[in-house]
mmCIF file of the N, C-alpha and C atoms, coordinates in Angstrom:
data_MODEL
# 
_entry.id   MODEL 
# 
loop_
_atom_site.group_PDB 
_atom_site.id 
_atom_site.type_symbol 
_atom_site.label_atom_id 
_atom_site.label_alt_id 
_atom_site.label_comp_id 
_atom_site.label_asym_id 
_atom_site.label_entity_id 
_atom_site.label_seq_id 
_atom_site.pdbx_PDB_ins_code 
_atom_site.Cartn_x 
_atom_site.Cartn_y 
_atom_site.Cartn_z 
_atom_site.occupancy 
_atom_site.B_iso_or_equiv 
_atom_site.pdbx_formal_charge 
_atom_site.auth_seq_id 
_atom_site.auth_comp_id 
_atom_site.auth_asym_id 
_atom_site.auth_atom_id 
_atom_site.pdbx_PDB_model_num 
ATOM 1   N N  . MET A 1 1  ? 83.794  80.561 99.891  1.00 0.00 ? 1  MET A N  1 
ATOM 2   C CA . MET A 1 1  ? 83.856  80.786 101.352 1.00 0.00 ? 1  MET A CA 1 
ATOM 3   C C  . MET A 1 1  ? 82.958  82.019 101.681 1.00 0.00 ? 1  MET A C  1 
ATOM 4   N N  . SER A 1 2  ? 82.173  81.882 102.632 1.00 0.00 ? 2  SER A N  1 
ATOM 5   C CA . SER A 1 2  ? 81.329  82.986 103.006 1.00 0.00 ? 2  SER A CA 1 
ATOM 6   C C  . SER A 1 2  ? 82.122  84.153 103.613 1.00 0.00 ? 2  SER A C  1 
ATOM 7   N N  . GLU A 1 3  ? 81.523  85.278 103.645 1.00 0.00 ? 3  GLU A N  1 
ATOM 8   C CA . GLU A 1 3  ? 82.146  86.467 104.125 1.00 0.00 ? 3  GLU A CA 1 
ATOM 9   C C  . GLU A 1 3  ? 82.506  86.273 105.576 1.00 0.00 ? 3  GLU A C  1 
ATOM 10  N N  . TYR A 1 4  ? 81.629  85.698 106.380 1.00 0.00 ? 4  TYR A N  1 
ATOM 11  C CA . TYR A 1 4  ? 81.910  85.472 107.863 1.00 0.00 ? 4  TYR A CA 1 
ATOM 12  C C  . TYR A 1 4  ? 83.056  84.501 108.053 1.00 0.00 ? 4  TYR A C  1 
ATOM 13  N N  . VAL A 1 5  ? 83.131  83.490 107.281 1.00 0.00 ? 5  VAL A N  1 
ATOM 14  C CA . VAL A 1 5  ? 84.204  82.516 107.431 1.00 0.00 ? 5  VAL A CA 1 
ATOM 15  C C  . VAL A 1 5  ? 85.571  83.180 107.150 1.00 0.00 ? 5  VAL A C  1 
ATOM 16  N N  . GLU A 1 6  ? 85.542  83.905 106.044 1.00 0.00 ? 6  GLU A N  1 
ATOM 17  C CA . GLU A 1 6  ? 86.758  84.649 105.574 1.00 0.00 ? 6  GLU A CA 1 
ATOM 18  C C  . GLU A 1 6  ? 87.191  85.642 106.652 1.00 0.00 ? 6  GLU A C  1 
ATOM 19  N N  . CYS A 1 7  ? 86.298  86.349 107.243 1.00 0.00 ? 7  CYS A N  1 
ATOM 20  C CA . CYS A 1 7  ? 86.642  87.253 108.325 1.00 0.00 ? 7  CYS A CA 1 
ATOM 21  C C  . CYS A 1 7  ? 87.224  86.551 109.575 1.00 0.00 ? 7  CYS A C  1 
ATOM 22  N N  . TYR A 1 8  ? 86.631  85.437 109.921 1.00 0.00 ? 8  TYR A N  1 
ATOM 23  C CA . TYR A 1 8  ? 87.096  84.550 111.016 1.00 0.00 ? 8  TYR A CA 1 
ATOM 24  C C  . TYR A 1 8  ? 88.528  84.065 110.727 1.00 0.00 ? 8  TYR A C  1 
ATOM 25  N N  . GLU A 1 9  ? 88.786  83.636 109.498 1.00 0.00 ? 9  GLU A N  1 
ATOM 26  C CA . GLU A 1 9  ? 90.123  83.163 109.175 1.00 0.00 ? 9  GLU A CA 1 
ATOM 27  C C  . GLU A 1 9  ? 91.181  84.289 109.159 1.00 0.00 ? 9  GLU A C  1 
ATOM 28  N N  . ASN A 1 10 ? 90.755  85.482 108.737 1.00 0.00 ? 10 ASN A N  1 
ATOM 29  C CA . ASN A 1 10 ? 91.619  86.591 108.774 1.00 0.00 ? 10 ASN A CA 1 
ATOM 30  C C  . ASN A 1 10 ? 92.001  87.012 110.247 1.00 0.00 ? 10 ASN A C  1 
ATOM 31  N N  . LEU A 1 11 ? 90.972  86.909 111.119 1.00 0.00 ? 11 LEU A N  1 
ATOM 32  C CA . LEU A 1 11 ? 91.204  87.161 112.512 1.00 0.00 ? 11 LEU A CA 1 
ATOM 33  C C  . LEU A 1 11 ? 92.091  86.184 113.135 1.00 0.00 ? 11 LEU A C  1 
ATOM 34  N N  . LYS A 1 12 ? 91.969  84.847 112.789 1.00 0.00 ? 12 LYS A N  1 
ATOM 35  C CA . LYS A 1 12 ? 92.854  83.861 113.391 1.00 0.00 ? 12 LYS A CA 1 
ATOM 36  C C  . LYS A 1 12 ? 94.289  84.122 112.914 1.00 0.00 ? 12 LYS A C  1 
ATOM 37  N N  . ALA A 1 13 ? 94.472  84.447 111.594 1.00 0.00 ? 13 ALA A N  1 
ATOM 38  C CA . ALA A 1 13 ? 95.777  84.742 111.108 1.00 0.00 ? 13 ALA A CA 1 
ATOM 39  C C  . ALA A 1 13 ? 96.403  85.995 111.806 1.00 0.00 ? 13 ALA A C  1 
ATOM 40  N N  . ALA A 1 14 ? 95.603  86.912 112.082 1.00 0.00 ? 14 ALA A N  1 
ATOM 41  C CA . ALA A 1 14 ? 96.078  88.148 112.737 1.00 0.00 ? 14 ALA A CA 1 
ATOM 42  C C  . ALA A 1 14 ? 96.591  87.837 114.163 1.00 0.00 ? 14 ALA A C  1 
ATOM 43  N N  . VAL A 1 15 ? 95.824  86.947 114.829 1.00 0.00 ? 15 VAL A N  1 
ATOM 44  C CA . VAL A 1 15 ? 96.280  86.553 116.223 1.00 0.00 ? 15 VAL A CA 1 
ATOM 45  C C  . VAL A 1 15 ? 97.629  85.845 116.195 1.00 0.00 ? 15 VAL A C  1 
ATOM 46  N N  . VAL A 1 16 ? 97.813  84.979 115.283 1.00 0.00 ? 16 VAL A N  1 
ATOM 47  C CA . VAL A 1 16 ? 99.080  84.238 115.175 1.00 0.00 ? 16 VAL A CA 1 
ATOM 48  C C  . VAL A 1 16 ? 100.195 85.219 114.771 1.00 0.00 ? 16 VAL A C  1 
ATOM 49  N N  . LYS A 1 17 ? 99.974  86.120 113.858 1.00 0.00 ? 17 LYS A N  1 
ATOM 50  C CA . LYS A 1 17 ? 101.026 87.060 113.431 1.00 0.00 ? 17 LYS A CA 1 
ATOM 51  C C  . LYS A 1 17 ? 101.355 88.015 114.632 1.00 0.00 ? 17 LYS A C  1 
ATOM 52  N N  . LEU A 1 18 ? 100.385 88.392 115.422 1.00 0.00 ? 18 LEU A N  1 
ATOM 53  C CA . LEU A 1 18 ? 100.654 89.283 116.528 1.00 0.00 ? 18 LEU A CA 1 
ATOM 54  C C  . LEU A 1 18 ? 101.577 88.543 117.558 1.00 0.00 ? 18 LEU A C  1 
ATOM 55  N N  . ALA A 1 19 ? 101.218 87.248 117.816 1.00 0.00 ? 19 ALA A N  1 
ATOM 56  C CA . ALA A 1 19 ? 102.073 86.464 118.741 1.00 0.00 ? 19 ALA A CA 1 
ATOM 57  C C  . ALA A 1 19 ? 103.492 86.368 118.198 1.00 0.00 ? 19 ALA A C  1 
ATOM 58  N N  . VAL A 1 20 ? 103.597 86.131 116.898 1.00 0.00 ? 20 VAL A N  1 
ATOM 59  C CA . VAL A 1 20 ? 104.952 85.967 116.277 1.00 0.00 ? 20 VAL A CA 1 
ATOM 60  C C  . VAL A 1 20 ? 105.775 87.280 116.414 1.00 0.00 ? 20 VAL A C  1 
ATOM 61  N N  . ASP A 1 21 ? 105.077 88.364 116.158 1.00 0.00 ? 21 ASP A N  1 
ATOM 62  C CA . ASP A 1 21 ? 105.695 89.714 116.287 1.00 0.00 ? 21 ASP A CA 1 
ATOM 63  C C  . ASP A 1 21 ? 106.117 89.932 117.751 1.00 0.00 ? 21 ASP A C  1 
ATOM 64  N N  . ASP A 1 22 ? 105.300 89.655 118.701 1.00 0.00 ? 22 ASP A N  1 
ATOM 65  C CA . ASP A 1 22 ? 105.529 89.929 120.043 1.00 0.00 ? 22 ASP A CA 1 
ATOM 66  C C  . ASP A 1 22 ? 106.665 88.990 120.598 1.00 0.00 ? 22 ASP A C  1 
ATOM 67  N N  . TYR A 1 23 ? 106.699 87.814 120.175 1.00 0.00 ? 23 TYR A N  1 
ATOM 68  C CA . TYR A 1 23 ? 107.730 86.802 120.422 1.00 0.00 ? 23 TYR A CA 1 
ATOM 69  C C  . TYR A 1 23 ? 109.129 87.268 119.871 1.00 0.00 ? 23 TYR A C  1 
ATOM 70  N N  . ARG A 1 24 ? 109.130 87.760 118.728 1.00 0.00 ? 24 ARG A N  1 
ATOM 71  C CA . ARG A 1 24 ? 110.330 88.252 118.111 1.00 0.00 ? 24 ARG A CA 1 
ATOM 72  C C  . ARG A 1 24 ? 110.887 89.435 118.831 1.00 0.00 ? 24 ARG A C  1 
ATOM 73  N N  . ARG A 1 25 ? 110.030 90.403 119.185 1.00 0.00 ? 25 ARG A N  1 
ATOM 74  C CA . ARG A 1 25 ? 110.438 91.552 119.819 1.00 0.00 ? 25 ARG A CA 1 
ATOM 75  C C  . ARG A 1 25 ? 110.942 91.207 121.243 1.00 0.00 ? 25 ARG A C  1 
ATOM 76  N N  . ALA A 1 26 ? 110.295 90.327 121.888 1.00 0.00 ? 26 ALA A N  1 
ATOM 77  C CA . ALA A 1 26 ? 110.736 89.853 123.205 1.00 0.00 ? 26 ALA A CA 1 
ATOM 78  C C  . ALA A 1 26 ? 112.158 89.237 123.191 1.00 0.00 ? 26 ALA A C  1 
ATOM 79  N N  . LEU A 1 27 ? 112.413 88.374 122.205 1.00 0.00 ? 27 LEU A N  1 
ATOM 80  C CA . LEU A 1 27 ? 113.630 87.819 122.123 1.00 0.00 ? 27 LEU A CA 1 
ATOM 81  C C  . LEU A 1 27 ? 114.766 88.743 121.776 1.00 0.00 ? 27 LEU A C  1 
ATOM 82  N N  . ILE A 1 28 ? 114.465 89.804 120.909 1.00 0.00 ? 28 ILE A N  1 
ATOM 83  C CA . ILE A 1 28 ? 115.416 90.916 120.648 1.00 0.00 ? 28 ILE A CA 1 
ATOM 84  C C  . ILE A 1 28 ? 115.739 91.637 121.939 1.00 0.00 ? 28 ILE A C  1 
ATOM 85  N N  . ARG A 1 29 ? 114.684 91.996 122.656 1.00 0.00 ? 29 ARG A N  1 
ATOM 86  C CA . ARG A 1 29 ? 114.832 92.797 123.877 1.00 0.00 ? 29 ARG A CA 1 
ATOM 87  C C  . ARG A 1 29 ? 115.664 91.937 124.890 1.00 0.00 ? 29 ARG A C  1 
ATOM 88  N N  . LEU A 1 30 ? 115.436 90.646 124.944 1.00 0.00 ? 30 LEU A N  1 
ATOM 89  C CA . LEU A 1 30 ? 116.247 89.836 125.921 1.00 0.00 ? 30 LEU A CA 1 
ATOM 90  C C  . LEU A 1 30 ? 117.740 89.614 125.512 1.00 0.00 ? 30 LEU A C  1 
ATOM 91  N N  . ARG A 1 31 ? 117.963 89.756 124.198 1.00 0.00 ? 31 ARG A N  1 
ATOM 92  C CA . ARG A 1 31 ? 119.456 89.706 123.824 1.00 0.00 ? 31 ARG A CA 1 
ATOM 93  C C  . ARG A 1 31 ? 120.160 90.926 124.426 1.00 0.00 ? 31 ARG A C  1 
ATOM 94  N N  . ARG A 1 32 ? 119.502 92.064 124.458 1.00 0.00 ? 32 ARG A N  1 
ATOM 95  C CA . ARG A 1 32 ? 120.150 93.262 124.963 1.00 0.00 ? 32 ARG A CA 1 
ATOM 96  C C  . ARG A 1 32 ? 120.018 93.414 126.485 1.00 0.00 ? 32 ARG A C  1 
ATOM 97  N N  . HIS A 1 33 ? 118.890 92.862 127.038 1.00 0.00 ? 33 HIS A N  1 
ATOM 98  C CA . HIS A 1 33 ? 118.607 93.087 128.464 1.00 0.00 ? 33 HIS A CA 1 
ATOM 99  C C  . HIS A 1 33 ? 118.058 91.733 128.995 1.00 0.00 ? 33 HIS A C  1 
ATOM 100 N N  . PRO A 1 34 ? 118.923 90.826 129.303 1.00 0.00 ? 34 PRO A N  1 
ATOM 101 C CA . PRO A 1 34 ? 118.530 89.398 129.659 1.00 0.00 ? 34 PRO A CA 1 
ATOM 102 C C  . PRO A 1 34 ? 117.580 89.272 130.852 1.00 0.00 ? 34 PRO A C  1 
ATOM 103 N N  . LYS A 1 35 ? 117.643 90.252 131.738 1.00 0.00 ? 35 LYS A N  1 
ATOM 104 C CA . LYS A 1 35 ? 116.775 90.202 132.927 1.00 0.00 ? 35 LYS A CA 1 
ATOM 105 C C  . LYS A 1 35 ? 115.536 91.075 132.863 1.00 0.00 ? 35 LYS A C  1 
ATOM 106 N N  . ASP A 1 36 ? 115.173 91.578 131.678 1.00 0.00 ? 36 ASP A N  1 
ATOM 107 C CA . ASP A 1 36 ? 113.895 92.372 131.473 1.00 0.00 ? 36 ASP A CA 1 
ATOM 108 C C  . ASP A 1 36 ? 112.717 91.470 131.787 1.00 0.00 ? 36 ASP A C  1 
ATOM 109 N N  . THR A 1 37 ? 112.007 91.761 132.832 1.00 0.00 ? 37 THR A N  1 
ATOM 110 C CA . THR A 1 37 ? 110.912 90.891 133.350 1.00 0.00 ? 37 THR A CA 1 
ATOM 111 C C  . THR A 1 37 ? 109.773 90.968 132.413 1.00 0.00 ? 37 THR A C  1 
ATOM 112 N N  . ASN A 1 38 ? 109.441 92.142 131.771 1.00 0.00 ? 38 ASN A N  1 
ATOM 113 C CA . ASN A 1 38 ? 108.360 92.206 130.801 1.00 0.00 ? 38 ASN A CA 1 
ATOM 114 C C  . ASN A 1 38 ? 108.649 91.329 129.591 1.00 0.00 ? 38 ASN A C  1 
ATOM 115 N N  . ALA A 1 39 ? 109.890 91.450 129.029 1.00 0.00 ? 39 ALA A N  1 
ATOM 116 C CA . ALA A 1 39 ? 110.246 90.654 127.873 1.00 0.00 ? 39 ALA A CA 1 
ATOM 117 C C  . ALA A 1 39 ? 110.227 89.136 128.210 1.00 0.00 ? 39 ALA A C  1 
ATOM 118 N N  . LEU A 1 40 ? 110.675 88.739 129.436 1.00 0.00 ? 40 LEU A N  1 
ATOM 119 C CA . LEU A 1 40 ? 110.634 87.358 129.833 1.00 0.00 ? 40 LEU A CA 1 
ATOM 120 C C  . LEU A 1 40 ? 109.173 86.860 129.896 1.00 0.00 ? 40 LEU A C  1 
ATOM 121 N N  . HIS A 1 41 ? 108.291 87.725 130.501 1.00 0.00 ? 41 HIS A N  1 
ATOM 122 C CA . HIS A 1 41 ? 106.888 87.266 130.562 1.00 0.00 ? 41 HIS A CA 1 
ATOM 123 C C  . HIS A 1 41 ? 106.269 87.128 129.199 1.00 0.00 ? 41 HIS A C  1 
ATOM 124 N N  . THR A 1 42 ? 106.525 88.039 128.284 1.00 0.00 ? 42 THR A N  1 
ATOM 125 C CA . THR A 1 42 ? 106.038 87.974 126.897 1.00 0.00 ? 42 THR A CA 1 
ATOM 126 C C  . THR A 1 42 ? 106.617 86.746 126.202 1.00 0.00 ? 42 THR A C  1 
ATOM 127 N N  . LYS A 1 43 ? 107.876 86.450 126.319 1.00 0.00 ? 43 LYS A N  1 
ATOM 128 C CA . LYS A 1 43 ? 108.467 85.290 125.793 1.00 0.00 ? 43 LYS A CA 1 
ATOM 129 C C  . LYS A 1 43 ? 107.728 83.988 126.275 1.00 0.00 ? 43 LYS A C  1 
ATOM 130 N N  . ASN A 1 44 ? 107.552 83.925 127.569 1.00 0.00 ? 44 ASN A N  1 
ATOM 131 C CA . ASN A 1 44 ? 106.912 82.698 128.160 1.00 0.00 ? 44 ASN A CA 1 
ATOM 132 C C  . ASN A 1 44 ? 105.484 82.546 127.698 1.00 0.00 ? 44 ASN A C  1 
ATOM 133 N N  . GLU A 1 45 ? 104.673 83.664 127.642 1.00 0.00 ? 45 GLU A N  1 
ATOM 134 C CA . GLU A 1 45 ? 103.400 83.575 127.238 1.00 0.00 ? 45 GLU A CA 1 
ATOM 135 C C  . GLU A 1 45 ? 103.305 83.200 125.762 1.00 0.00 ? 45 GLU A C  1 
ATOM 136 N N  . CYS A 1 46 ? 104.099 83.739 124.981 1.00 0.00 ? 46 CYS A N  1 
ATOM 137 C CA . CYS A 1 46 ? 104.082 83.361 123.568 1.00 0.00 ? 46 CYS A CA 1 
ATOM 138 C C  . CYS A 1 46 ? 104.464 81.883 123.393 1.00 0.00 ? 46 CYS A C  1 
ATOM 139 N N  . GLU A 1 47 ? 105.428 81.453 124.115 1.00 0.00 ? 47 GLU A N  1 
ATOM 140 C CA . GLU A 1 47 ? 105.870 80.026 123.920 1.00 0.00 ? 47 GLU A CA 1 
ATOM 141 C C  . GLU A 1 47 ? 104.703 79.070 124.463 1.00 0.00 ? 47 GLU A C  1 
ATOM 142 N N  . LEU A 1 48 ? 103.972 79.490 125.477 1.00 0.00 ? 48 LEU A N  1 
ATOM 143 C CA . LEU A 1 48 ? 102.854 78.728 125.940 1.00 0.00 ? 48 LEU A CA 1 
ATOM 144 C C  . LEU A 1 48 ? 101.767 78.736 124.807 1.00 0.00 ? 48 LEU A C  1 
ATOM 145 N N  . PHE A 1 49 ? 101.495 79.849 124.305 1.00 0.00 ? 49 PHE A N  1 
ATOM 146 C CA . PHE A 1 49 ? 100.505 79.927 123.171 1.00 0.00 ? 49 PHE A CA 1 
ATOM 147 C C  . PHE A 1 49 ? 100.964 79.041 121.960 1.00 0.00 ? 49 PHE A C  1 
ATOM 148 N N  . PHE A 1 50 ? 102.233 79.120 121.646 1.00 0.00 ? 50 PHE A N  1 
ATOM 149 C CA . PHE A 1 50 ? 102.721 78.299 120.422 1.00 0.00 ? 50 PHE A CA 1 
ATOM 150 C C  . PHE A 1 50 ? 102.599 76.872 120.702 1.00 0.00 ? 50 PHE A C  1 
ATOM 151 N N  . CYS A 1 51 ? 102.818 76.435 121.991 1.00 0.00 ? 51 CYS A N  1 
ATOM 152 C CA . CYS A 1 51 ? 102.855 75.022 122.236 1.00 0.00 ? 51 CYS A CA 1 
ATOM 153 C C  . CYS A 1 51 ? 101.494 74.431 122.648 1.00 0.00 ? 51 CYS A C  1 
ATOM 154 N N  . LYS A 1 52 ? 100.551 75.306 123.135 1.00 0.00 ? 52 LYS A N  1 
ATOM 155 C CA . LYS A 1 52 ? 99.323  74.746 123.699 1.00 0.00 ? 52 LYS A CA 1 
ATOM 156 C C  . LYS A 1 52 ? 98.007  75.441 123.087 1.00 0.00 ? 52 LYS A C  1 
ATOM 157 N N  . GLY A 1 53 ? 98.183  76.577 122.481 1.00 0.00 ? 53 GLY A N  1 
ATOM 158 C CA . GLY A 1 53 ? 97.007  77.314 122.009 1.00 0.00 ? 53 GLY A CA 1 
ATOM 159 C C  . GLY A 1 53 ? 96.894  77.480 120.504 1.00 0.00 ? 53 GLY A C  1 
ATOM 160 N N  . ILE A 1 54 ? 98.032  77.346 119.824 1.00 0.00 ? 54 ILE A N  1 
ATOM 161 C CA . ILE A 1 54 ? 97.978  77.752 118.439 1.00 0.00 ? 54 ILE A CA 1 
ATOM 162 C C  . ILE A 1 54 ? 97.088  76.794 117.526 1.00 0.00 ? 54 ILE A C  1 
ATOM 163 N N  . GLU A 1 55 ? 96.778  75.583 118.008 1.00 0.00 ? 55 GLU A N  1 
ATOM 164 C CA . GLU A 1 55 ? 96.012  74.704 117.206 1.00 0.00 ? 55 GLU A CA 1 
ATOM 165 C C  . GLU A 1 55 ? 94.612  75.252 116.984 1.00 0.00 ? 55 GLU A C  1 
ATOM 166 N N  . MET A 1 56 ? 94.224  76.144 117.814 1.00 0.00 ? 56 MET A N  1 
ATOM 167 C CA . MET A 1 56 ? 92.892  76.781 117.688 1.00 0.00 ? 56 MET A CA 1 
ATOM 168 C C  . MET A 1 56 ? 92.846  77.754 116.542 1.00 0.00 ? 56 MET A C  1 
ATOM 169 N N  . TYR A 1 57 ? 94.079  78.211 116.116 1.00 0.00 ? 57 TYR A N  1 
ATOM 170 C CA . TYR A 1 57 ? 94.167  79.236 115.158 1.00 0.00 ? 57 TYR A CA 1 
ATOM 171 C C  . TYR A 1 57 ? 94.814  78.891 113.938 1.00 0.00 ? 57 TYR A C  1 
ATOM 172 N N  . SER A 1 58 ? 95.633  77.772 113.940 1.00 0.00 ? 58 SER A N  1 
ATOM 173 C CA . SER A 1 58 ? 96.431  77.432 112.794 1.00 0.00 ? 58 SER A CA 1 
ATOM 174 C C  . SER A 1 58 ? 96.828  75.964 112.858 1.00 0.00 ? 58 SER A C  1 
ATOM 175 N N  . ASP A 1 59 ? 97.253  75.421 111.782 1.00 0.00 ? 59 ASP A N  1 
ATOM 176 C CA . ASP A 1 59 ? 97.760  74.062 111.748 1.00 0.00 ? 59 ASP A CA 1 
ATOM 177 C C  . ASP A 1 59 ? 99.263  73.978 111.767 1.00 0.00 ? 59 ASP A C  1 
ATOM 178 N N  . MET A 1 60 ? 99.913  75.142 112.137 1.00 0.00 ? 60 MET A N  1 
ATOM 179 C CA . MET A 1 60 ? 101.278 75.219 112.245 1.00 0.00 ? 60 MET A CA 1 
ATOM 180 C C  . MET A 1 60 ? 101.833 74.359 113.466 1.00 0.00 ? 60 MET A C  1 
ATOM 181 N N  . ASP A 1 61 ? 103.024 73.888 113.402 1.00 0.00 ? 61 ASP A N  1 
ATOM 182 C CA . ASP A 1 61 ? 103.717 73.224 114.453 1.00 0.00 ? 61 ASP A CA 1 
ATOM 183 C C  . ASP A 1 61 ? 104.356 74.291 115.382 1.00 0.00 ? 61 ASP A C  1 
ATOM 184 N N  . GLY A 1 62 ? 103.773 74.449 116.589 1.00 0.00 ? 62 GLY A N  1 
ATOM 185 C CA . GLY A 1 62 ? 104.321 75.473 117.493 1.00 0.00 ? 62 GLY A CA 1 
ATOM 186 C C  . GLY A 1 62 ? 105.788 75.416 117.848 1.00 0.00 ? 62 GLY A C  1 
ATOM 187 N N  . GLU A 1 63 ? 106.222 74.201 118.027 1.00 0.00 ? 63 GLU A N  1 
ATOM 188 C CA . GLU A 1 63 ? 107.654 74.011 118.343 1.00 0.00 ? 63 GLU A CA 1 
ATOM 189 C C  . GLU A 1 63 ? 108.606 74.408 117.276 1.00 0.00 ? 63 GLU A C  1 
ATOM 190 N N  . MET A 1 64 ? 108.202 74.074 116.009 1.00 0.00 ? 64 MET A N  1 
ATOM 191 C CA . MET A 1 64 ? 108.855 74.510 114.884 1.00 0.00 ? 64 MET A CA 1 
ATOM 192 C C  . MET A 1 64 ? 108.870 75.942 114.580 1.00 0.00 ? 64 MET A C  1 
ATOM 193 N N  . LEU A 1 65 ? 107.738 76.581 114.946 1.00 0.00 ? 65 LEU A N  1 
ATOM 194 C CA . LEU A 1 65 ? 107.593 78.081 114.761 1.00 0.00 ? 65 LEU A CA 1 
ATOM 195 C C  . LEU A 1 65 ? 108.476 78.755 115.799 1.00 0.00 ? 65 LEU A C  1 
ATOM 196 N N  . ILE A 1 66 ? 108.632 78.267 117.094 1.00 0.00 ? 66 ILE A N  1 
ATOM 197 C CA . ILE A 1 66 ? 109.519 78.778 118.021 1.00 0.00 ? 66 ILE A CA 1 
ATOM 198 C C  . ILE A 1 66 ? 110.948 78.774 117.563 1.00 0.00 ? 66 ILE A C  1 
ATOM 199 N N  . SER A 1 67 ? 111.367 77.511 117.073 1.00 0.00 ? 67 SER A N  1 
ATOM 200 C CA . SER A 1 67 ? 112.650 77.336 116.668 1.00 0.00 ? 67 SER A CA 1 
ATOM 201 C C  . SER A 1 67 ? 113.011 78.316 115.425 1.00 0.00 ? 67 SER A C  1 
ATOM 202 N N  . GLY A 1 68 ? 112.031 78.389 114.570 1.00 0.00 ? 68 GLY A N  1 
ATOM 203 C CA . GLY A 1 68 ? 112.305 79.216 113.377 1.00 0.00 ? 68 GLY A CA 1 
ATOM 204 C C  . GLY A 1 68 ? 112.556 80.736 113.748 1.00 0.00 ? 68 GLY A C  1 
ATOM 205 N N  . ILE A 1 69 ? 111.665 81.171 114.677 1.00 0.00 ? 69 ILE A N  1 
ATOM 206 C CA . ILE A 1 69 ? 111.743 82.627 115.088 1.00 0.00 ? 69 ILE A CA 1 
ATOM 207 C C  . ILE A 1 69 ? 113.113 82.817 115.796 1.00 0.00 ? 69 ILE A C  1 
ATOM 208 N N  . GLN A 1 70 ? 113.419 81.858 116.655 1.00 0.00 ? 70 GLN A N  1 
ATOM 209 C CA . GLN A 1 70 ? 114.720 82.024 117.448 1.00 0.00 ? 70 GLN A CA 1 
ATOM 210 C C  . GLN A 1 70 ? 115.881 82.060 116.520 1.00 0.00 ? 70 GLN A C  1 
ATOM 211 N N  . GLU A 1 71 ? 115.888 81.186 115.498 1.00 0.00 ? 71 GLU A N  1 
ATOM 212 C CA . GLU A 1 71 ? 116.980 81.177 114.517 1.00 0.00 ? 71 GLU A CA 1 
ATOM 213 C C  . GLU A 1 71 ? 117.039 82.531 113.701 1.00 0.00 ? 71 GLU A C  1 
ATOM 214 N N  . ARG A 1 72 ? 115.880 82.964 113.412 1.00 0.00 ? 72 ARG A N  1 
ATOM 215 C CA . ARG A 1 72 ? 115.834 84.209 112.625 1.00 0.00 ? 72 ARG A CA 1 
ATOM 216 C C  . ARG A 1 72 ? 116.432 85.389 113.430 1.00 0.00 ? 72 ARG A C  1 
ATOM 217 N N  . VAL A 1 73 ? 116.066 85.474 114.669 1.00 0.00 ? 73 VAL A N  1 
ATOM 218 C CA . VAL A 1 73 ? 116.536 86.531 115.593 1.00 0.00 ? 73 VAL A CA 1 
ATOM 219 C C  . VAL A 1 73 ? 117.993 86.323 115.783 1.00 0.00 ? 73 VAL A C  1 
ATOM 220 N N  . ARG A 1 74 ? 118.514 85.148 116.018 1.00 0.00 ? 74 ARG A N  1 
ATOM 221 C CA . ARG A 1 74 ? 119.838 84.871 116.270 1.00 0.00 ? 74 ARG A CA 1 
ATOM 222 C C  . ARG A 1 74 ? 120.662 85.232 114.960 1.00 0.00 ? 74 ARG A C  1 
ATOM 223 N N  . ARG A 1 75 ? 120.177 84.907 113.712 1.00 0.00 ? 75 ARG A N  1 
ATOM 224 C CA . ARG A 1 75 ? 120.870 85.336 112.546 1.00 0.00 ? 75 ARG A CA 1 
ATOM 225 C C  . ARG A 1 75 ? 120.868 86.848 112.365 1.00 0.00 ? 75 ARG A C  1 
ATOM 226 N N  . GLU A 1 76 ? 119.888 87.510 112.579 1.00 0.00 ? 76 GLU A N  1 
ATOM 227 C CA . GLU A 1 76 ? 119.742 88.962 112.452 1.00 0.00 ? 76 GLU A CA 1 
ATOM 228 C C  . GLU A 1 76 ? 120.677 89.612 113.523 1.00 0.00 ? 76 GLU A C  1 
ATOM 229 N N  . TYR A 1 77 ? 120.772 89.112 114.650 1.00 0.00 ? 77 TYR A N  1 
ATOM 230 C CA . TYR A 1 77 ? 121.634 89.662 115.732 1.00 0.00 ? 77 TYR A CA 1 
ATOM 231 C C  . TYR A 1 77 ? 123.087 89.514 115.316 1.00 0.00 ? 77 TYR A C  1 
ATOM 232 N N  . ASN A 1 78 ? 123.455 88.304 114.791 1.00 0.00 ? 78 ASN A N  1 
ATOM 233 C CA . ASN A 1 78 ? 124.793 88.114 114.390 1.00 0.00 ? 78 ASN A CA 1 
ATOM 234 C C  . ASN A 1 78 ? 125.139 88.936 113.204 1.00 0.00 ? 78 ASN A C  1 
ATOM 235 N N  . GLU A 1 79 ? 124.236 89.106 112.317 1.00 0.00 ? 79 GLU A N  1 
ATOM 236 C CA . GLU A 1 79 ? 124.579 89.982 111.116 1.00 0.00 ? 79 GLU A CA 1 
ATOM 237 C C  . GLU A 1 79 ? 124.688 91.398 111.567 1.00 0.00 ? 79 GLU A C  1 
ATOM 238 N N  . GLN A 1 80 ? 123.904 91.802 112.436 1.00 0.00 ? 80 GLN A N  1 
ATOM 239 C CA . GLN A 1 80 ? 123.922 93.238 112.935 1.00 0.00 ? 80 GLN A CA 1 
ATOM 240 C C  . GLN A 1 80 ? 125.320 93.413 113.662 1.00 0.00 ? 80 GLN A C  1 
ATOM 241 N N  . ARG A 1 81 ? 125.757 92.486 114.489 1.00 0.00 ? 81 ARG A N  1 
ATOM 242 C CA . ARG A 1 81 ? 126.955 92.655 115.125 1.00 0.00 ? 81 ARG A CA 1 
ATOM 243 C C  . ARG A 1 81 ? 128.229 92.577 114.172 1.00 0.00 ? 81 ARG A C  1 
ATOM 244 N N  . ALA A 1 82 ? 128.093 91.847 113.162 1.00 0.00 ? 82 ALA A N  1 
ATOM 245 C CA . ALA A 1 82 ? 129.194 91.707 112.166 1.00 0.00 ? 82 ALA A CA 1 
ATOM 246 C C  . ALA A 1 82 ? 129.426 92.983 111.418 1.00 0.00 ? 82 ALA A C  1 
ATOM 247 N N  . THR A 1 83 ? 128.315 93.765 111.178 1.00 0.00 ? 83 THR A N  1 
ATOM 248 C CA . THR A 1 83 ? 128.441 95.072 110.430 1.00 0.00 ? 83 THR A CA 1 
ATOM 249 C C  . THR A 1 83 ? 128.943 96.186 111.362 1.00 0.00 ? 83 THR A C  1 
ATOM 250 N N  . LYS A 1 84 ? 128.982 95.993 112.607 1.00 0.00 ? 84 LYS A N  1 
ATOM 251 C CA . LYS A 1 84 ? 129.478 97.098 113.522 1.00 0.00 ? 84 LYS A CA 1 
ATOM 252 C C  . LYS A 1 84 ? 130.947 97.064 113.603 1.00 0.00 ? 84 LYS A C  1 
# 
């Protein structure tokens, strides 16, 4: 793989990782503050990216990615509540 192709692939992976991190943070924020407009906007933008834009960056299934992140946040939230 050429150096340029490798850099391009790394950039694409970084874009997806950033969207996943942003989505996860927005979901966590919305659990605590359901009417937070910034978190709602971020959540909606990330879901749009996962459903309509991710194919430019990855061969992942956006719907499955959304479900997986939501389940992870739900599980972490429940675990955190159980320890309190």
